[in-house]
N, C-alpha and C positions, 0 to 999 in steps of 0.2 A: 400307532404306538410310539412313533418317533417324537411327536409333539409331547406326549406324556413324559417321555424320558428327558427331553430338553427342559420342560417346565419344572419337573421334579429336581433335576440336577441344578438348575439355576437357583431355585428356592433353597436347596440344601447348601450350596456354595455360599450364597449370600448370608444365610443364617450362621454357618460355621465361621465364615470370614469376619463378620461383625463381632461374634462372640470372642474370637481370638483377639481382635483388636481391643475389645473391652477388657478382657482378662490381662492383656499385656500392657495396657496403658492406664488402668485405674486400679486403685487399691480396693479390696472388698469393702463395701458400704460407702465408697466415695461417690459423690454426686457432682455432676456438672450441669448447672442450670442452662437450658437452651431457650426456653420461652418462660420467663419468670411468671410465676403464678399459674402455670399450666403444664409444663413439660420439662423433665430432667432426664439425663442419662444417669442411672444409679446402678452400680454393680452389686448385685446380690445373687445368692444361690437359693435354689428351691429343690428340696429332696422329695417333694410331693407332686401332685398333678397340677393342672392349670390353677393359677391363683393360690397355690399353697395348700390345696385340698389334700388331706392325708399326709401332710409333711412330717408328722411325728410317727409314721407307721413302721419305721425301723427297717431291718433286713428284709422282712417278708414283703413290705411295701415296695422295696427296691426290686425284688424279684417279680412281684406282681406287675409293676409298670413295664419291666422288660418283656414279660410274656405278652401283655396286652399290646405293646408296641409291635412285636414280631407278628402277632396275629392280625393286627390292623394292616400292616404292610402286605402280608400275604393276601388278605381279603381284598385290598385295593387292586393288587395285580390280577387276582381272579376276576374281579368285577370288570376291569377294563378289557381283559382278554376275552371274556365271555360275551361282552356287549355286542349286539348286532348293529346297534345305532351308535356310531362314534360321534355323538353330538359334542360341540365345544364345551357345554356345561359339564358334561361327564368327564371329558379329558382334563380340562383345567381344574375342575374340582378335585378329582382323584389325584392328580399330579401335585397340587398344592398340599393336600393332606399328606400324601406320601412323603414329599420333601420335608415338610414340617415335622412329621412323626419320626422320620429318619434322623433329622437334625437333633431332636431332643433325645432320641435313643443313643446317639453317639455320645452326647454329654453324660447320660446315665451310665453307659459302659465305661467311659474314661474317668469320670469324676465322682460317680454315685450321686450326682445332683445335676440340675439344669442351671445354666447361667441365664439370668434375667437382667434386663437393663432399661426397658422402656417404662418410665414412671410418669403417668399422667395424673394430674391432681387439680383441684380447685380449692384454694385456701388450705385448710388443714386436712381435707378429705382426699385421700389418695386411692386411685384404682389400684388393685394389686399389680405389681410390676410383672411384665411379661417380656417376650422376645419375638424375633422375626418368625421362628418356627411356630409359636403359638398363633401369630397373626395368619400365617399360611394355613394352619389347620382350621382356624375359624372361618376365613374367607372361603377356603375349599369346601368345608362342610356346608356352608350356606349355598354354594353353587350346586353341590350334590342334592341338597334338599329341593332346590328349584328344578333340577333335572328330573327328580322322581315325582315332583308335583306335576310337571309338564308331561312326563311320559310314565304314568304309573304302571303301565304294562312292562316297563323295563326293569322293574324291581326284581332282582334275582330270587328274592324270598317269596315272590308271588307266582313262580312258575316260569315257563318259557316266554321269551320276548316274541 
């Protein structure tokens, strides 16, 4: 459990620290080109889910994302505590998802939106902007998928390990 806490705390601190730097040093919608033609830092906000999904959902969307975030955090703690096999894929995956989900939840509670700033693009085609928390959630989710593919009997929805 110690590794889970350390990885989650580092991912949360990195996410919140970089978001604070972005918000303190860039104006909303300001862009700093880092790799011309490929990557910018662009300060934007997102009231929806990843990549702006449900961004126009209003007050109920805001409440929905908070409830889902709290449920996910609780589910991850349950999963790690219940696991008999503390495999690195499980610990790292769950910790990264936890840290990322907690980072975005903090933004939602403080600002009613998430701060995004990683802007990858080719020519005029931009991938939706995202943040470190989104990256942690994606990487952690992939690690959890690998864990459950490798150890299908470990799935808590499938009965005892």
